[in-house]
C-alpha positions in Angstrom: 128.3 135.9 30.3 130.4 137.7 26.4 130.6 134.1 25.9 126.9 132.8 27.3 125.3 136.5 25.0 127.7 135.7 21.6 126.4 132.3 21.6 122.4 133.2 22.3 123.2 135.3 19.2 124.4 133.0 16.8 121.9 130.5 17.9 118.8 132.9 17.0 121.1 134.1 14.0 121.4 130.4 12.8 118.3 129.6 13.4 116.8 132.9 11.8 119.0 132.8 8.7 117.5 128.9 8.0 114.5 130.3 7.8 115.3 132.2 5.9 116.9 130.3 3.3 114.1 127.7 3.8 111.4 130.9 2.0 113.7 131.3 -0.1 114.0 128.0 -1.1 110.5 127.8 -1.2 109.8 130.8 -3.5 112.7 129.4 -6.3 110.5 125.7 -5.9 107.3 127.8 -6.6 108.1 130.5 -9.0 109.8 127.3 -11.0 106.7 124.9 -10.6 104.3 128.0 -11.8 106.2 128.2 -14.4 106.3 125.1 -15.8 102.7 124.6 -15.7 101.0 127.3 -15.9 99.9 130.0 -19.1 97.6 132.2 -20.1 96.2 131.7 -16.2 95.5 127.7 -17.2 97.0 125.1 -15.3 98.7 121.2 -17.2 96.5 119.4 -14.7 97.3 116.1 -16.8 101.6 117.2 -17.0 102.0 117.1 -13.5 100.0 114.0 -12.7 102.1 112.4 -15.4 105.3 114.1 -13.4 104.1 115.0 -9.7 107.6 114.9 -8.5 108.2 118.6 -8.1 104.6 119.3 -6.4 105.1 116.5 -4.2 108.6 118.4 -3.2 106.8 121.9 -3.0 103.6 120.8 -1.1 107.1 118.7 1.2 109.2 121.6 1.4 106.2 124.3 3.2 104.7 122.0 5.6 107.6 122.8 8.3 108.4 126.4 7.4 108.0 129.0 9.6 106.3 132.7 8.6 105.9 135.3 11.2 102.3 138.0 11.0 105.8 140.3 11.1 107.5 139.9 8.9 104.1 140.3 6.4 104.8 140.0 2.8 107.3 136.7 3.2 103.9 135.4 5.4 101.9 137.1 3.1 103.4 135.7 0.1 103.9 132.3 1.2 100.1 132.2 2.6 98.9 132.8 -1.2 101.2 131.0 -2.5 100.7 128.0 -0.5 97.0 128.3 -0.9 97.3 128.2 -5.2 99.6 125.0 -4.5 97.6 123.1 -2.2 94.9 123.9 -5.0 96.3 122.7 -7.6 97.7 119.5 -5.0 94.0 118.4 -4.5 92.5 118.7 -7.8 95.7 116.2 -8.9 94.7 114.3 -6.2 91.2 113.5 -7.4 92.2 113.8 -10.8 90.1 113.7 -13.8 87.3 115.6 -12.4 85.4 118.7 -14.2 85.6 120.9 -10.9 87.0 121.5 -7.5 83.1 121.5 -6.1 83.4 117.3 -7.7 86.0 116.7 -5.0 83.7 116.9 -1.3 84.9 119.4 1.2 87.2 121.1 -1.5 87.0 124.0 0.5 86.6 123.3 4.0 86.9 120.0 5.3 90.0 118.4 3.2 92.8 119.0 4.9 97.1 120.0 4.0 99.8 120.5 6.6 101.5 124.0 6.1 103.8 125.5 8.3 103.3 123.3 11.2 99.9 123.5 11.0 96.8 120.6 9.8 95.1 123.5 7.7 91.7 124.0 5.2 91.7 126.3 1.4 89.4 128.3 3.5 91.8 128.6 6.6 93.6 130.2 4.7 92.0 133.0 3.6 89.7 133.5 6.2 92.2 132.6 9.3 95.3 133.0 8.0 95.2 136.2 5.5 91.8 138.1 6.3 91.4 137.9 9.5 94.8 139.4 9.8 95.0 141.9 6.8 92.6 144.5 5.2 93.1 143.9 1.8 90.7 143.0 -0.8 93.3 142.3 -3.2 94.3 138.8 -2.3 90.5 138.6 -4.0 92.1 138.6 -6.9 95.6 136.1 -6.2 93.4 133.5 -4.9 92.6 131.2 -7.3 90.6 128.4 -6.5 90.8 126.4 -9.6 87.5 127.1 -11.5 87.3 128.9 -14.4 85.6 132.3 -12.0 88.1 133.0 -10.7 90.9 135.5 -11.6 93.7 134.1 -13.6 96.9 132.4 -11.3 99.7 133.7 -12.7 102.6 131.8 -14.6 104.9 132.8 -11.6 105.3 132.5 -7.8 104.6 135.7 -5.6 108.1 136.9 -3.9 108.1 139.6 -0.5 109.7 141.8 -2.5 107.6 141.8 -5.4 104.1 141.7 -3.6 103.1 144.4 -3.6 103.4 145.7 -7.2 102.1 141.4 -8.3 98.6 142.5 -5.9 98.5 145.8 -7.5 99.0 144.5 -11.2 96.4 141.8 -10.8 94.1 143.5 -8.8 94.1 146.3 -11.9 94.1 143.2 -14.7 91.0 141.8 -13.5 89.2 144.6 -12.5 89.8 145.9 -16.0 89.1 143.2 -17.7 85.3 142.6 -19.3 85.1 138.9 -19.0 85.2 139.8 -15.5 83.6 143.2 -14.8 80.8 143.0 -17.0 79.3 146.9 -17.8 77.1 147.8 -20.3 74.4 150.8 -20.1 74.5 151.5 -16.8 74.1 147.7 -15.4 77.6 146.4 -13.7 77.2 142.5 -13.7 79.5 142.0 -11.1 81.1 138.1 -9.8 80.1 136.4 -7.0 82.8 137.0 -5.7 82.2 140.5 -4.6 79.1 139.0 -3.3 80.4 136.1 -1.7 82.8 138.5 0.7 81.0 142.3 -0.5 82.4 143.4 3.6 85.9 143.2 2.2 85.1 145.7 -1.0 82.9 148.1 1.1 84.9 149.1 4.8 85.9 152.6 2.4 82.0 153.5 0.5 80.9 150.6 -2.0 82.3 147.9 -4.4 81.3 150.8 -7.4 84.2 152.2 -5.5 86.2 149.9 -4.9 86.2 148.9 -8.4 87.0 152.1 -10.1 90.2 152.5 -8.0 91.8 150.2 -10.0 89.9 151.3 -13.7 91.1 152.9 -16.3 87.1 153.4 -18.2 85.4 154.6 -14.3 82.1 153.0 -14.3 79.3 155.4 -13.4 78.9 155.5 -9.4 74.5 155.4 -9.8 74.8 152.0 -12.0 72.8 148.9 -11.4 74.7 146.2 -9.5 73.7 142.6 -10.3 75.6 139.3 -10.0 76.4 136.8 -12.4 76.9 133.5 -11.8 80.3 131.7 -11.1 82.2 129.5 -13.4 82.9 126.2 -11.7 84.3 124.7 -14.2 88.5 123.7 -14.1 91.2 126.0 -14.5 92.5 123.3 -17.0 94.6 123.7 -20.1 
């Protein structure tokens, strides 16, 4: 019986180690990819089209990775990276194009094989992340391939640094005068705040949420409106 228990433990440890190794390799490949192809929030799509090997390797690697919600930071970091990589893959598959919206069903019809499932970009955002975690900062790291999004960073999101990365990207976005337009007590917000309003008003209103990250606070009585989203491609 003791030998059987040791065998089972060894098998489970081996499986766990394999999953950990697989996710570690994925994060490293993703980091290499973003460092090579992203600068100042914009993507070198033409460069990737000419040399798609690393992207294809990364997409293939993501297909059979196993992640558990119980390992929260690994799970979240994996699906954030998977979303951003899939957006780029979807654009490359249809390149050249001026906007992700030029590809029919870009967010809700086109599927990707990720962690053993065929899922859409909307599935990643709404089913894998928003449905399980109360964190509106996801909206500042999930980058839809358009200039209206907060900028894509030139590195991967990693489990051990995810909290600081989420916080940093939220602070960058919400202190950016081009993203949060505030003048003469009028506040113009990205349509992200309209589309996902429920995420930003769970503990107050939109201004309360934004002020949590702002160096220069917005007056609580500011008049709120939404400016049109820029769907032009975030290409270099």
